[in-house]
C-alpha positions in Angstrom: 21.0 31.2 0.4 18.8 33.5 2.1 17.8 33.3 5.6 14.6 33.6 7.5 13.4 34.2 10.6 10.9 31.6 11.3 10.1 31.7 15.3 11.7 32.2 18.6 12.9 29.6 20.5 11.4 29.6 23.5 8.3 29.6 21.6 9.0 26.0 19.6 7.6 23.1 22.3 10.0 20.7 22.7 10.0 17.2 20.2 7.1 18.0 18.6 6.5 19.4 15.0 5.7 23.0 15.0 4.6 24.6 11.6 6.3 27.4 10.2 6.2 29.5 6.5 8.5 30.9 4.5 7.7 33.0 1.4 4.6 31.2 0.9 6.4 27.2 1.5 5.4 25.5 4.4 7.6 23.9 6.6 7.4 21.8 10.0 10.5 23.2 12.9 11.5 20.3 15.4 13.3 21.3 18.4 15.7 19.2 20.4 17.4 21.5 23.2 19.0 24.1 21.0 19.3 22.7 18.2 16.6 23.5 15.8 15.9 21.3 11.9 13.4 21.7 9.6 11.8 20.0 6.6 9.3 20.4 4.6 5.8 20.4 5.0 3.9 18.4 2.6 3.9 14.7 2.0 5.3 13.9 -1.4 3.2 10.6 -1.8 -0.7 12.6 -2.1 0.0 16.4 -0.7 -1.3 15.8 2.7 -0.2 18.1 5.6 1.9 16.8 7.9 1.6 19.4 10.4 -1.8 17.6 11.1 0.1 13.8 11.0 1.1 11.6 14.5 4.7 12.2 15.8 6.2 8.9 17.7 9.2 10.0 19.1 11.5 11.6 16.3 9.2 9.7 13.3 6.0 11.5 11.7 3.7 9.7 10.6 1.4 11.2 8.1 -1.8 11.6 8.3 -3.8 10.1 5.1 -2.1 7.5 4.0 0.5 6.9 6.9 4.3 7.2 5.2 6.6 8.1 7.6 9.4 10.5 7.9 12.2 11.5 10.1 11.5 14.9 11.6 15.6 15.7 12.0 16.2 14.6 8.5 12.9 14.5 6.1 14.4 11.2 5.1 11.5 8.7 4.5 10.9 6.0 6.7 8.0 4.2 5.1 6.2 3.7 1.6 3.8 4.6 0.2 5.8 7.8 -0.2 9.4 7.0 -1.5 11.0 10.3 -1.7 13.0 12.7 1.1 11.1 15.9 2.7 13.2 18.9 2.0 15.5 19.2 4.7 16.3 23.2 5.1 19.7 24.8 7.3 19.0 25.9 10.5 21.0 28.0 13.3 19.6 29.9 16.0 21.2 32.6 16.8 19.9 34.6 19.8 17.0 33.1 20.6 15.9 33.6 17.0 15.5 30.3 14.5 16.8 31.4 10.9 16.2 29.2 8.1 18.1 29.4 5.0 16.4 28.8 1.7 16.6 26.8 -0.9 16.8 23.5 0.5 19.9 20.8 1.1 19.7 18.5 -1.6 20.1 15.1 -0.1 23.1 13.3 -0.4 22.8 9.3 -1.7 25.2 7.1 -0.4 28.2 7.6 -2.6 27.9 4.0 -5.2 30.7 0.9 -4.7 31.9 -0.5 -7.2 30.6 -4.2 -7.8 30.6 -7.0 -10.6 27.3 -8.4 -9.2 24.1 -8.5 -11.0 21.1 -8.2 -9.3 17.8 -9.2 -10.7 14.5 -8.2 -10.3 11.2 -9.8 -11.5 8.4 -7.7 -11.9 8.2 -3.9 -11.9 5.0 -3.3 -9.3 5.3 -1.7 -5.7 8.1 -4.7 -4.3 10.2 -4.3 -7.3 10.5 -0.5 -8.0 11.0 0.2 -4.4 13.7 -2.6 -4.0 15.5 -1.2 -7.5 15.5 2.3 -5.5 16.8 1.2 -2.1 19.4 -0.8 -4.0 20.9 2.5 -5.4 20.2 4.7 -2.1 22.3 2.0 -0.2 25.5 2.3 -2.8 25.5 -0.8 -4.7 27.1 -0.3 -7.8 27.0 -3.3 -9.9 24.3 -3.8 -12.8 20.5 -4.0 -12.0 17.8 -5.2 -13.8 14.3 -4.5 -13.5 12.3 -7.2 -15.6 8.2 -7.1 -16.2 5.9 -8.1 -18.9 4.6 -4.8 -19.5 6.3 -1.8 -20.6 5.4 0.9 -18.0 7.8 2.4 -15.5 5.9 1.2 -12.2 3.0 2.5 -10.9 0.5 2.9 -8.4 -1.9 0.2 -8.8 -4.3 1.4 -6.2 -5.6 4.0 -7.5 -7.0 2.0 -11.0 -10.4 1.0 -8.4 -10.3 4.4 -6.2 -9.8 6.7 -9.4 -9.5 5.7 -12.1 -12.8 3.9 -12.9 -14.6 6.9 -11.3 -13.0 9.8 -13.1 -11.9 11.8 -9.7 -8.7 13.1 -9.7 -6.5 11.5 -7.2 -3.4 13.5 -5.4 -1.3 10.5 -5.1 2.1 10.1 -6.8 2.3 8.2 -9.9 4.4 6.7 -11.5 6.3 6.0 -8.5 9.2 7.1 -10.2 9.6 8.5 -14.0 11.6 7.0 -16.3 14.4 9.4 -17.0 14.9 8.6 -12.8 15.7 5.0 -13.7 18.0 6.0 -16.3 19.7 8.4 -14.2 20.6 5.4 -11.9 21.5 3.1 -14.3 18.4 0.5 -13.6 17.7 -2.1 -16.7 14.1 -2.0 -17.5 13.4 -4.8 -19.7 10.2 -5.7 -21.0 9.5 -9.5 -21.8 7.6 -13.1 -20.1 10.4 -14.6 -17.9 9.5 -18.5 -19.1 11.8 -20.1 -16.4 13.7 -18.9 -13.1 16.4 -21.5 -11.8 17.3 -20.8 -8.6 19.7 -23.8 -8.4 21.2 -22.3 -11.5 21.1 -18.6 -11.0 19.8 -17.9 -14.5 16.4 -16.7 -15.7 15.7 -18.1 -19.5 12.9 -15.7 -21.4 10.2 -16.6 -23.5 12.5 -16.0 -27.1 15.2 -18.3 -24.9 17.2 -15.7 -24.4 19.1 -16.8 -20.8 20.1 -14.1 -18.3 22.6 -15.4 -15.3 21.9 -13.1 -12.2 24.2 -13.0 -8.6 20.8 -12.5 -6.7 17.6 -12.6 -7.6 14.1 -10.8 -6.1 10.7 -12.2 -7.0 8.4 -9.3 -6.9 5.6 -10.9 -9.9 2.8 -10.2 -7.6 -0.5 -12.0 -8.7 -2.3 -12.6 -11.7 -6.4 -12.0 -11.2 -8.6 -15.3 -10.5 -10.6 -15.5 -13.8 -14.3 -16.0 -13.9 -15.2 -19.5 -14.5 -19.0 -19.3 -15.1 -20.7 -20.1 -18.5 -20.2 -16.8 -20.8 -17.5 -15.3 -18.9 -16.2 -15.3 -22.5 -18.3 -13.2 -23.6 -17.4 -9.2 -24.2 -17.6 -6.5 -21.8 -16.6 -8.9 -18.6 -13.9 -8.1 -17.2 -11.2 -8.0 -14.1 -9.0 -5.8 -12.4 -5.5 -5.9 -12.2 -3.9 -3.3 -14.1 -4.0 0.0 -16.2 -4.8 -2.0 -19.2 -7.5 -3.6 -17.4 -8.8 -0.4 -15.6 -8.5 1.4 -19.1 -10.4 -1.2 -21.2 -13.2 -0.9 -17.6 -13.4 2.7 -18.3 -14.1 2.7 -22.0 -16.5 0.7 -21.4 -18.3 2.2 -18.8 -18.4 5.4 -21.1 -21.3 3.8 -23.2 -22.9 1.5 -20.9 -25.9 2.1 -18.2 -26.0 -1.0 -16.0 -22.8 -2.5 -14.4 -23.1 -5.8 -12.4 -19.9 -6.0 -9.6 -19.7 -10.1 -8.7 -17.4 -10.0 -5.6 -17.8 -8.1 -2.1 -13.9 -7.9 -1.1 -11.9 -4.3 -1.5 -11.7 -4.5 -5.2 -15.0 -5.5 -5.9 -16.0 -2.5 -3.2 -14.3 0.0 -5.1 -14.9 -0.2 -8.2 -18.6 -0.3 -7.6 -18.5 3.0 -5.5 -16.6 4.2 -8.6 -19.0 3.0 -10.9 -21.5 4.3 -9.4 -20.1 8.1 -9.4 -19.6 8.0 -12.5 -23.3 7.4 -12.8 -24.3 3.7 -13.6 -26.8 1.9 -11.8 -24.6 -0.8 -9.8 -25.4 -4.1 -8.8 -23.2 -6.1 -6.4 -23.3 -9.8 -5.8 -22.3 -11.8 -4.0 -22.2 -15.4 -1.1 -21.4 -13.4 1.5 -24.1 -11.9 3.5 -22.3 -8.4 3.9 -19.2 -6.6 2.1 -15.7 -7.5 3.7 -17.5 -10.6 6.0 -14.4 -12.3 6.4 -11.7 -9.7 6.7 -13.9 -7.3 9.1 -16.5 -9.1 10.4 -20.7 -9.0 10.2 -21.0 -5.2 12.2 -18.3 -3.4 10.4 -19.7 -5.0 6.8 -23.1 -3.7 7.9 -21.6 -0.4 7.5 -20.2 -0.2 4.4 -23.4 -1.9 2.9 -25.6 1.1 4.2 -23.1 3.7 2.9 -23.5 2.2 -0.7 -26.9 1.4 -0.5 -26.9 5.2 0.7 -25.5 6.1 -2.6 -28.0 4.0 -5.4 -26.1 0.9 -5.3 -27.8 -2.7 -5.0 -27.0 -5.6 -3.9 -27.9 -9.6 -4.1 -25.9 -10.9 -0.9 -26.1 -14.2 -0.2 -26.6 -15.5 -4.0 -24.6 -17.4 -6.4 -23.8 -16.7 -10.2 -24.9 -19.4 -12.3 -23.8 -17.8 -15.9 -23.4 -15.5 -18.1 -25.9 -14.4 -20.8 -25.9 -12.7 -24.2 -24.3 -13.5 -28.0 -21.5 -11.6 -28.1 -21.2 -8.8 -25.7 -22.5 -10.0 -21.8 -26.0 -8.8 -21.3 -26.9 -10.4 -18.2 -26.1 -12.1 -14.9 -28.1 -14.8 -14.5 -28.3 -16.0 -10.2 -28.5 -19.5 -9.2 -32.2 -18.3 -8.1 -33.3 -17.5 -11.4 -33.0 -14.0 -11.1 -31.8 -12.2 -14.4 -30.0 -8.7 -13.8 -29.4 -6.6 -17.1 -25.7 -6.0 -17.4 -23.8 -4.1 -20.3 -20.3 -4.1 -18.1 -19.3 -7.0 -15.5 -16.9 -6.7 -13.4 -15.4 -9.9 -11.5 -13.1 -9.6 -8.0 -12.5 -13.3 -7.4 -8.8 -12.1 -6.3 -5.6 -13.1 -7.1 -3.2 -16.5 -7.1 0.1 -15.8 -7.1 2.3 -15.1 -10.3 4.7 -18.2 -9.5 4.8 -20.7 -12.1 7.9 -19.8 -13.9 9.7 -20.4 -10.5 11.8 -23.6 -10.4 14.2 -25.2 -8.0 11.7 -23.1 -5.0 8.8 -24.7 -2.8 5.7 -23.6 -3.4 2.7 -23.7 -1.2 -0.6 -25.1 -2.4 -1.6 -21.3 -3.1 1.3 -21.2 -4.8 2.6 -18.6 -2.7 6.6 -19.0 -1.7 7.6 -19.7 2.0 10.8 -16.8 3.2 12.4 -16.2 6.4 12.8 -13.5 8.1 15.5 -11.7 5.9 12.7 -12.5 2.7 15.1 -15.0 1.7 13.5 -18.2 -0.5 16.7 -19.8 -1.7 20.5 -18.9 -1.9 20.9 -16.2 -3.3 16.3 -15.4 -4.0 14.3 -13.8 -2.5 10.7 -13.1 -2.5 8.2 -9.9 -1.6 4.7 -8.8 -1.8 1.7 -10.9 -2.7 3.8 -13.6 -3.6 5.5 -14.2 -0.7 4.4 -16.1 3.1 6.3 -14.3 6.0 6.0 -15.3 9.6 4.1 -12.1 11.2 3.8 -12.7 15.2 3.8 -16.6 15.1 1.5 -16.7 12.1 2.1 -17.6 8.7 0.9 -14.6 6.4 0.6 -13.7 2.4 -0.5 -10.5 2.4 -1.7 -8.5 -0.3 -1.0 -4.8 0.5 0.0 -2.2 -1.7 2.3 -0.8 1.4 3.6 -4.2 2.7 4.4 -4.8 -0.7 7.0 -2.0 -0.5 8.0 -2.2 2.0 9.0 -6.1 1.2 11.1 -4.7 -1.6 13.1 -2.2 0.6 14.1 -4.9 3.1 14.7 -7.4 0.6 17.1 -5.1 -0.8 18.9 -4.3 1.8 19.6 -8.1 2.8 20.2 -8.5 -0.9 23.0 -6.4 -0.3 23.5 -8.6 3.2 22.9 -5.9 5.4 21.1 -9.1 7.2 17.7 -7.0 8.6 14.7 -8.5 9.6 11.2 -7.8 7.9 9.2 -6.8 11.4 6.7 -4.0 9.9 2.8 -3.9 11.1 0.3 -4.6 8.0 -1.3 -1.8 6.8 -3.7 -1.1 4.0 -6.3 1.9 3.6 -9.6 1.8 1.1 -11.1 4.4 0.0 -15.1 4.4 -0.9 -16.8 7.5 -1.8 -14.2 9.8 0.0 -14.7 7.7 2.9 -11.1 6.1 4.1 -11.2 3.2 5.8 -7.5 1.8 7.7 -6.5 -1.0 9.3 -3.4 -1.7 11.1 -2.4 -5.8 11.9 -3.6 -8.7 11.1 -6.9 -10.9 12.5 -8.1 -14.1 10.0 -10.2 -14.5 13.5 -11.2 -13.4 16.6 -13.3 -13.6 20.1 -14.6 -10.5 19.8 -15.3 -6.5 18.3 -14.9 -3.7 20.4 -16.3 -0.9 18.6 -16.2 2.7 19.1 -18.2 5.6 17.2 -21.3 5.9 15.0 -21.4 2.6 12.2 -24.8 4.4 10.8 -22.9 7.6 10.2 -20.6 5.6 9.6 -17.7 6.9 11.8 -16.2 4.3 14.0 -12.9 2.4 15.5 -12.8 -1.1 16.0 -10.6 -3.5 17.7 -10.1 -7.3 16.9 -9.6 -9.0 19.6 -8.2 -12.6 19.8 -6.9 -14.4 23.2 -7.2 -11.3 25.4 -5.0 -9.1 22.9 -6.0 -6.6 19.8 -4.7 -8.5 16.8 -5.9 -6.0 14.7 -8.0 -3.0 14.4 -9.8 -1.2 11.8 -11.0 2.8 11.7 -13.3 5.2 9.0 -12.3 8.5 8.8 -9.9 7.9 12.6 -6.8 9.1 10.5 -5.1 10.7 13.7 -5.8 6.9 15.6 -4.9 4.6 13.2 -2.0 6.4 12.7 -1.4 6.4 16.4 -2.0 2.5 16.6 0.8 1.7 13.7 2.9 3.3 16.4 1.6 1.2 19.4 1.6 -1.6 17.6 5.6 -1.3 16.8 6.0 -1.2 20.2 3.9 -3.6 22.1 2.1 -7.1 20.4 -0.2 -7.4 23.9 -2.0 -4.2 23.4 -6.1 -5.0 25.3 -9.0 -3.2 23.9 -9.2 -0.8 27.3 -6.0 0.1 27.6 -6.2 1.5 23.4 -10.0 3.0 24.4 -11.4 5.0 22.3 -8.4 7.6 21.5 -5.4 5.7 20.6 -4.0 9.0 19.5 -3.7 10.2 23.0 -2.3 6.9 24.5 0.6 7.3 22.3 0.8 11.2 23.4 1.2 10.3 27.0 3.5 7.7 26.6 5.9 10.3 24.7 5.4 12.9 27.3 6.8 10.1 30.0 9.1 8.3 27.8 12.2 7.6 25.8 11.3 9.1 22.0 12.1 6.4 19.4 14.1 7.5 16.9 13.6 7.5 13.6 
């Protein structure tokens, strides 16, 4: 190892990250009294500069997608990042801060001999994180991860945001390499689970094979709701859920000129943006007055309507589809008004339904979801996570279809599978990117009394608070990364913020709290 002087102790601010550089390697220094830690300064999820992140005590929140890391150790604390930051040996010599290269390798918890078999049904966000967490926590038993697709877990959020547009996304995908699973003894099995019997603690595959387990996690996600209108069987009519779906859409897009997207939700609008960036003529059809009306309200929805129109997307709002027309391939979308929209390509975004039909001995809700307790337990020896799990958040039962939530579910479920009795208490968060503009959403609100807006909806660049019974139940920010990162930290501290307390700049609110109160440990 070689030592490098990177700063004078007296020049480092107490309790705040400070950027430095060693031979072209960006690092962050973090001083606590006379002790200084040094960690990597680049987020392993998508390469964000962590020097621009928001501090919450000893936690550092990534400015882009809100992954969180410990400033003292570099350990990742919250997804979408799944890898620790490099951590470097430091010492203070006569007031000089010395850092040694290379980084110190983090030591995983030693594996403990265990005769049990843990089954993970599903290899998406929740299942992948659960398997990784079990090994990180020292579980030495057998881990079997079952999925229908013969692929290592990958970042599904990139499909509608970047894959279809042809723009390079910087997010890490796959989540971990195939060699990671081999090195950690995580068995990956491809095949359809015909039945999981919670009482007998066994799964039966479609080929008749039976596999007993000791504890299982069901993280099978959802299946796209198939279009039911006449003509939905025609070629070049698609839904989007998997990389195979995305590849099929992309192949057709490369020989198409006119696309129709049916659905005004997040998948539909991201697909519309991506296809428009690819140069197709795009028309979006939906029954609502504006995009995201149910999730974000009319005012914010209008801002996205304006943004898409500025990029040349056409809309048929308040409209319903009567049928899809064509002989073998789709040629037009016929609206109930009688209007005929020419189309070489149709993408339907009608949402998903939980993939839980194979469960036996577990009560399902009307929507097919599984109710779990605060430890994500669905039954004795059985846990559920991700899109299928209905859990309690601030007094209401939620089923949240967010990538980050699924990853957090997987982490918490794994800890509870190991008997650690850890409640799931994280704040919901998701993001959408359209035309390289990022909207972050924090919290959860199915209804609200008023929306308090700061910023410019025409530009657009804004922060919106969704107020219910006097408190901010959720917030959304477009190109307000510092403030939305701060809101994550503030929502962790309190549940009863008012819009007036948070104001137009929540990042400054968090900074004031940290200057006057005790730090939050990572």
